[in-house]
N, C-alpha and C positions, 0 to 999 in steps of 0.2 A: 308620772305614777300616781300623783295625788287626783288626777282626774278619773283614774280608773276605779277607784274605791271611793265610795260616799263616806262623808264625815263620820256618821254613826258607827261603820264598819272599823273606821280607823281606831275609834275611841275604844270600841269593844274589844280590839286586838291589842291596842296598848294596855287595857286592863288585864287582859289574858296573859300577856306577856310579863307584866310586873308580879302578878298572882303567881305564875309558873316558876319565876325566878326565886321569889321568896320562899316558896313551898319547898322548892329542890335544894335551896340552901339550907332550910331547917333541917331537912330530913339528911341531906349529906352530913351535917355537923352531927345528928344523932346516930347515923351510920359509923360515923369516925368514933365516936365514944364507945359504941359497941363493938368496934374492932370487924366491922362487916366492909372490908377494904374496897371491894370491887363494886358493891352498891355505892359507897361513899364516892369513890372516883367518878363513876356515871353520873350520879346526881351533881357533883361540882362541876362537872364538864357541861351539863345541861343548864347550870346556873351561868356558866361562863358565856355560854352562847345567847341566853337571855340578855344578859348585860350588854352583849354587842348588838343585839338586834333592838332593844328598848330605845336607845337614841334615835334610831332611824324611824321607829313609829311615832315617836316625839316631834322629829322634823316634819313628818307629813302632816302633823296636826295646825303647824303655823303656816 
């Protein structure tokens, strides 16, 4: 899979994955505070998914 993507693309996707995870976590916590349960659950699930995918992108960088 590493041969399929150039290094610049992998770096960009890693940065995008980290940014998406951080933003969705912060908005998930914010929606929990305002008791918007559905939005909070959706954003926390997105955070969980990004936490699973992020190490895979990091492995491709090595």
